[in-house]
C-alpha positions as CSV (number, residue, x, y, z in Angstrom):
1,M,9.0,-15.1,11.1
2,T,6.3,-12.4,11.0
3,D,6.4,-9.3,8.9
4,A,7.0,-7.2,12.0
5,T,9.9,-9.3,13.0
6,A,11.5,-8.9,9.6
7,T,11.0,-5.2,9.6
8,D,12.6,-4.7,13.1
9,A,15.4,-7.1,12.5
10,G,18.8,-5.6,12.9
11,T,17.5,-2.2,14.0
12,S,16.7,-2.5,17.7
13,A,18.9,-0.9,20.3
14,T,19.7,-4.2,21.9
15,D,20.9,-5.8,18.6
16,T,24.6,-6.8,18.9
17,T,25.3,-8.2,15.5
18,T,24.5,-5.1,13.5
19,V,27.2,-2.4,12.9
20,R,25.8,0.9,14.1
21,F,27.4,4.1,15.3
22,L,24.5,6.5,15.5
23,D,21.3,5.8,17.3
24,A,18.0,7.1,15.7
25,D,18.3,10.3,17.7
26,G,21.8,11.1,16.5
27,T,23.6,9.9,19.7
28,F,27.0,8.4,19.0
29,A,26.6,4.9,20.6
30,P,28.6,2.2,18.7
31,T,27.3,-1.3,19.0
32,P,29.7,-4.1,19.9
33,A,29.9,-5.1,16.3
34,A,31.0,-1.5,15.4
35,E,34.1,-1.5,17.6
36,R,36.2,-3.1,14.9
37,Y,35.6,0.0,12.7
38,R,35.8,2.6,15.5
39,E,39.3,3.8,14.7
40,A,38.4,4.7,11.1
41,V,35.3,6.6,12.2
42,D,37.1,8.5,14.9
43,G,39.5,9.6,12.2
44,L,36.9,11.3,10.1
45,S,37.2,15.1,10.1
46,D,34.4,17.6,10.5
47,A,34.6,18.3,6.8
48,D,34.1,14.6,6.0
49,L,31.1,14.3,8.3
50,E,29.6,17.5,6.8
51,T,30.1,16.1,3.3
52,F,28.1,13.0,4.2
53,Y,25.2,15.2,5.3
54,R,25.4,17.5,2.3
55,D,25.4,14.5,-0.1
56,M,22.2,13.1,1.6
57,A,20.3,16.3,1.9
58,V,21.1,17.5,-1.7
59,I,20.1,14.2,-3.3
60,R,16.8,14.1,-1.4
61,A,15.9,17.4,-2.9
62,F,16.7,16.1,-6.3
63,D,14.7,12.9,-5.6
64,V,11.6,14.9,-4.6
65,Q,11.9,17.1,-7.6
66,A,12.2,14.1,-10.0
67,T,9.1,12.6,-8.4
68,N,7.2,15.8,-8.9
69,L,8.4,15.9,-12.5
70,Q,7.0,12.4,-13.1
71,R,3.7,13.4,-11.6
72,Q,3.6,16.4,-14.0
73,G,4.1,14.1,-17.0
74,Q,7.8,15.0,-17.6
75,L,9.1,11.5,-16.9
76,A,7.7,8.1,-17.7
77,L,8.7,6.6,-14.4
78,W,10.7,7.5,-11.3
79,P,12.2,5.1,-8.6
80,P,12.6,7.1,-5.4
81,S,15.6,6.7,-3.1
82,Y,13.9,8.6,-0.3
83,G,15.1,7.0,3.0
84,Q,18.0,5.1,1.6
85,E,20.5,8.0,1.4
86,A,22.8,6.9,4.2
87,A,23.5,3.5,2.8
88,Q,24.3,4.9,-0.6
89,V,26.3,7.9,0.5
90,G,28.5,6.0,3.0
91,S,29.3,3.2,0.5
92,A,30.0,5.5,-2.4
93,R,32.3,7.7,-0.4
94,A,34.1,4.6,0.8
95,A,35.1,3.7,-2.8
96,R,38.5,4.7,-4.3
97,A,38.7,6.6,-7.6
98,Q,39.9,3.5,-9.4
99,D,37.0,1.3,-8.2
100,H,34.1,0.3,-10.4
101,L,30.5,0.8,-9.3
102,F,27.5,-1.1,-10.6
103,P,24.2,0.4,-9.5
104,S,20.7,-1.0,-9.9
105,Y,18.2,1.8,-10.6
106,R,17.7,4.0,-7.5
107,E,21.4,4.7,-6.6
108,H,21.0,8.4,-7.5
109,V,23.5,9.8,-5.0
110,V,26.0,7.1,-5.8
111,T,26.1,8.2,-9.4
112,K,26.2,11.9,-8.4
113,I,29.1,11.4,-6.0
114,R,31.1,9.6,-8.8
115,G,30.5,12.5,-11.2
116,V,27.5,11.6,-13.3
117,D,25.3,14.5,-14.1
118,P,21.8,13.9,-12.5
119,I,20.1,15.0,-15.7
120,D,21.5,11.9,-17.3
121,I,19.4,9.8,-14.9
122,V,16.4,11.9,-15.9
123,R,17.1,11.2,-19.6
124,V,16.8,7.5,-18.9
125,M,13.5,7.9,-17.1
126,R,12.2,10.2,-19.7
127,G,13.0,7.6,-22.5
128,L,15.6,9.8,-24.2
129,S,18.6,7.6,-23.7
130,H,19.5,4.0,-24.2
131,G,21.8,4.0,-21.2
132,G,22.2,7.5,-19.6
133,W,25.9,7.9,-19.6
134,D,29.2,6.5,-20.9
135,P,30.8,4.4,-18.1
136,S,34.2,4.6,-19.9
137,D,34.2,8.4,-19.8
138,P,36.5,9.5,-16.9
139,K,34.1,12.2,-15.8
140,N,31.6,9.5,-14.7
141,G,34.0,7.9,-12.2
142,N,33.8,4.3,-13.4
143,T,30.1,4.3,-12.8
144,H,28.2,1.7,-14.9
145,I,24.7,2.4,-16.1
146,Y,21.4,1.7,-14.4
147,T,20.0,-1.8,-14.7
148,L,16.3,-2.3,-14.5
149,V,16.4,-6.1,-15.0
150,L,16.5,-7.2,-11.3
151,G,19.8,-8.7,-10.2
152,S,21.5,-8.8,-13.6
153,Q,24.0,-6.1,-12.6
154,T,25.5,-8.6,-10.1
155,L,26.5,-10.8,-13.0
156,H,28.0,-7.8,-14.8
157,A,29.9,-6.8,-11.8
158,T,31.2,-10.3,-11.1
159,G,32.3,-10.7,-14.7
160,F,34.1,-7.4,-14.5
161,G,35.7,-8.5,-11.2
162,M,36.9,-11.7,-12.8
163,G,38.5,-9.6,-15.5
164,L,40.3,-7.6,-12.9
165,V,41.7,-10.9,-11.5
166,F,42.7,-12.2,-14.9
167,D,44.4,-8.9,-15.7
168,G,46.3,-8.7,-12.4
169,R,44.6,-5.4,-11.5
170,C,44.0,-6.4,-7.9
171,G,45.9,-8.1,-5.1
172,T,49.3,-6.6,-6.1
173,G,49.9,-5.1,-2.7
174,D,49.6,-1.5,-4.1
175,P,46.5,0.0,-2.7
176,E,46.9,3.1,-5.0
177,R,46.6,0.9,-8.0
178,D,44.6,-2.1,-7.1
179,E,40.9,-2.0,-8.1
180,A,37.7,-3.4,-6.7
181,V,34.0,-3.6,-7.7
182,I,30.9,-2.8,-5.7
183,V,27.5,-3.8,-6.9
184,Y,24.1,-2.6,-5.5
185,Y,20.9,-4.6,-5.3
186,G,17.8,-4.9,-3.2
187,D,16.2,-7.5,-1.0
188,G,13.8,-8.4,-3.9
189,A,16.7,-8.9,-6.3
190,S,18.5,-11.0,-3.7
191,S,16.0,-13.8,-4.5
192,Q,16.8,-13.7,-8.2
193,G,18.9,-16.5,-9.6
194,D,21.3,-14.0,-11.2
195,V,22.5,-12.9,-7.8
196,H,23.2,-16.4,-6.6
197,E,25.0,-17.3,-9.8
198,A,27.1,-14.2,-9.4
199,M,28.0,-15.2,-5.9
200,V,29.0,-18.6,-7.0
201,F,31.5,-17.2,-9.6
202,A,32.6,-14.4,-7.3
203,A,33.5,-16.9,-4.6
204,S,35.1,-19.4,-7.0
205,Y,37.3,-16.8,-8.7
206,R,37.8,-14.6,-5.6
207,T,36.8,-11.5,-7.3
208,P,37.6,-8.2,-5.7
209,E,34.0,-7.4,-5.1
210,V,31.5,-6.1,-2.6
211,F,27.9,-7.2,-2.8
212,F,26.0,-4.3,-1.3
213,L,22.4,-5.3,-0.5
214,Q,20.0,-2.5,0.5
215,N,17.3,-4.3,2.4
216,N,14.5,-1.7,2.3
217,Q,12.0,-4.3,3.6
218,W,9.7,-4.5,0.6
219,A,10.2,-6.0,-2.8
220,I,7.4,-3.8,-4.2
221,S,4.5,-5.3,-2.2
222,V,6.3,-8.5,-0.9
223,P,7.7,-8.1,2.6
224,V,11.2,-9.5,3.3
225,A,9.8,-12.1,5.7
226,T,8.1,-13.8,2.7
227,Q,11.4,-14.0,0.9
228,S,13.6,-15.4,3.6
229,R,13.3,-17.2,6.9
230,S,16.8,-16.0,7.9
231,P,18.7,-12.7,7.7
232,L,19.7,-12.0,4.1
233,Y,23.3,-11.3,4.9
234,R,23.7,-15.0,5.7
235,R,23.1,-15.8,2.1
236,G,26.6,-14.5,1.4
237,E,28.0,-16.7,4.1
238,G,26.6,-19.6,2.3
239,Y,29.0,-19.0,-0.5
240,G,31.9,-18.7,1.8
241,M,32.3,-14.9,1.8
242,P,32.5,-12.7,4.9
243,S,29.1,-11.1,5.4
244,I,28.1,-8.2,7.6
245,R,24.9,-6.5,8.5
246,I,24.8,-2.8,9.1
247,D,22.3,-0.2,10.1
248,G,21.7,1.2,6.6
249,N,20.3,4.5,8.0
250,D,23.6,5.2,9.7
251,V,26.0,6.8,7.1
252,L,29.0,6.2,9.4
253,A,28.3,2.5,9.6
254,S,27.9,2.3,5.8
255,W,31.1,4.2,5.2
256,A,33.3,2.3,7.7
257,V,32.1,-1.2,6.8
258,T,32.2,-0.7,3.0
259,R,35.6,0.9,3.2
260,A,37.0,-2.1,5.1
261,A,35.3,-4.5,2.7
262,L,36.6,-2.8,-0.4
263,D,40.1,-2.6,1.0
264,E,40.1,-6.4,1.7
265,A,38.6,-7.2,-1.7
266,R,41.0,-4.9,-3.5
267,A,43.9,-6.6,-1.7
268,G,43.0,-10.0,-3.2
269,E,41.1,-11.5,-0.2
270,G,38.0,-12.2,-2.3
271,P,34.4,-11.0,-2.3
272,R,32.5,-9.6,0.7
273,A,28.7,-9.1,1.3
274,I,27.0,-6.3,3.2
275,E,23.4,-6.1,4.1
276,A,22.3,-2.5,4.8
277,M,19.1,-2.5,6.9
278,T,17.1,0.5,5.6
279,Y,13.6,1.4,4.5
280,R,12.0,2.8,1.3
281,L,10.0,5.7,2.7
282,G,8.5,6.4,-0.7
283,A,6.9,4.2,-3.3
284,H,8.8,1.4,-5.1
285,T,8.4,3.6,-8.2
286,T,5.9,6.3,-9.1
287,S,3.6,3.6,-10.5
288,D,3.3,2.0,-7.1
289,D,1.0,2.8,-4.1
290,P,2.6,1.6,-0.9
291,T,-0.6,2.4,1.1
292,K,-2.1,-0.8,-0.4
293,Y,0.3,-3.1,1.4
294,R,1.9,-1.5,4.4
295,T,0.7,0.3,7.4
296,S,1.1,4.0,8.4
297,D,2.4,2.8,11.8
298,E,5.2,0.9,10.1
299,E,6.1,3.9,8.0
300,E,6.1,6.2,11.0
301,S,8.4,3.9,12.9
302,W,10.9,4.2,10.2
303,R,10.5,8.0,9.7
304,R,11.7,8.3,13.3
305,R,15.0,6.6,12.1
306,D,15.4,9.0,9.1
307,P,19.1,9.0,8.1
308,I,19.2,12.7,7.3
309,A,17.6,13.8,10.6
310,R,19.8,11.4,12.5
311,M,23.0,12.9,10.9
312,Q,21.8,16.4,11.4
313,A,21.2,15.8,15.1
314,F,24.7,14.3,15.4
315,L,26.4,17.2,13.6
316,R,24.5,19.8,15.7
317,G,25.7,18.0,18.8
318,R,29.3,18.4,17.5
319,G,28.7,22.2,17.0
320,A,27.8,22.5,13.3
321,S,26.4,25.9,12.7
322,D,23.1,27.1,11.4
323,A,25.0,28.7,8.5
324,F,26.2,25.3,7.4
325,F,22.7,23.8,7.3
326,A,21.4,26.9,5.5
327,D,24.1,26.5,2.9
328,V,23.2,22.9,2.3
329,D,19.5,23.8,2.0
330,A,20.4,26.4,-0.6
331,E,22.6,24.0,-2.6
332,A,19.8,21.4,-2.5
333,Q,17.2,23.9,-3.7
334,A,19.6,25.1,-6.5
335,L,20.0,21.5,-7.8
336,A,16.3,20.8,-7.7
337,D,15.6,24.1,-9.6
338,D,18.3,23.3,-12.1
339,V,17.0,19.8,-12.8
340,R,13.5,21.1,-13.2
341,E,14.6,23.7,-15.7
342,R,16.8,21.4,-17.7
343,T,14.2,18.6,-17.7
344,N,11.5,21.0,-19.1
345,A,13.9,21.9,-21.9
346,L,14.8,18.4,-22.9
347,G,12.1,17.9,-25.5
348,G,11.4,14.6,-27.1
349,L,12.9,12.1,-29.6
350,D,12.6,11.9,-33.3
351,A,10.8,8.7,-34.2
352,D,13.7,7.6,-36.4
353,T,15.9,7.1,-33.4
354,M,14.0,3.9,-32.5
355,F,15.9,2.2,-35.4
356,A,19.3,3.2,-34.1
357,H,21.6,0.6,-32.3
358,V,19.3,-2.4,-33.1
359,Y,22.2,-3.9,-35.1
360,S,25.8,-2.9,-35.1
361,E,25.7,-2.5,-38.9
362,E,23.0,-1.5,-41.4
363,H,20.4,-4.2,-41.8
364,P,17.8,-4.6,-44.5
365,L,15.0,-5.4,-42.1
366,I,15.5,-2.2,-40.2
367,D,15.6,-0.2,-43.4
368,Q,12.3,-1.7,-44.4
369,Q,10.7,-0.9,-41.1
370,R,12.0,2.7,-41.3
371,Q,10.6,3.1,-44.8
372,W,7.2,1.6,-43.6
373,L,7.0,4.1,-40.7
374,A,7.8,7.0,-43.1
375,A,5.0,5.9,-45.5
376,Y,2.6,5.4,-42.6
377,E,3.3,8.8,-41.2
378,A,2.9,10.4,-44.7
379,S,-0.6,8.8,-45.1
380,F,-2.0,11.1,-42.4
381,E,-3.3,14.6,-43.1
382,G,-0.3,16.9,-42.5
383,G,2.1,14.0,-42.9
384,Q,2.2,13.0,-39.2
385,A,0.3,10.4,-37.2
């Protein structure tokens, strides 16, 4: 399989195995695989559809602002989600309030939808926080913290899902009470052993879990064709779980398929796997230069499938007003401005904080290191290194 084949897989107009409702130009044209989910999509209101668009447009403004802040030296690192908004918005909006979400490290809009303050993501990337937010705080919507160790969050999610099974918190027949888990990871992480171990246990214990793979075509500089000779969604099939490929740049497909998968998992039918075919239009992180390993033609071909432009065209075709889009733009700018102002006001950390949370209780070694640092700092003119 060539790199070009891997990039185009599951995105062509003639593909019949991928769930898609919206073509790249915003035309509503469900694929044969989408018909199973047609009734749910037809039931979406104008307000629902406009919420999807608002989510995507607002988070992109935040994402661009955060990238700029990193370039200005305000953040140590930033992992852009530019281009992957539809996959994330649709899946997050499909989850129920009682569900538990395990992100990797670029699911910015997932966390925002669930209630996490975007500045808490900034704190992580600025080095001011050990985790960013408290997953047990109700205001954060059962959203677990970012995980930068590739694939390890799939083990966390599966372990949590096993706990739901053991505690009888799924499969009771009460959809208002039953809980499910969704875990996000990328095509690069899908080659990690952690992901496969997680799938083994998920399948064995029939966890109420959805493995949501965002295939953005590049694991930093490694193309997906180098990682796999067959479509990635088939890896889930290898563990006996129903696996579906969607057009990850179509928010309707992401919402409809994830909604059905979560409902089935929550009802006790076991884990599901979704591969969302999307594209990272930006860099892997701000320390990466994608021009070193991919062509401008490839990037341009994916820009023509931009999820936000696609949804905007669809909404305009349904009669959405200029006033609506202007209101979304104003909200997006307001969030970007707010994040910039609050980031610039964050300040730094006191050096003594590096000794916190190393052990659960006071430890003599940590005390010695703290004292050494204090003496070292005092040895400099002015008492500071």
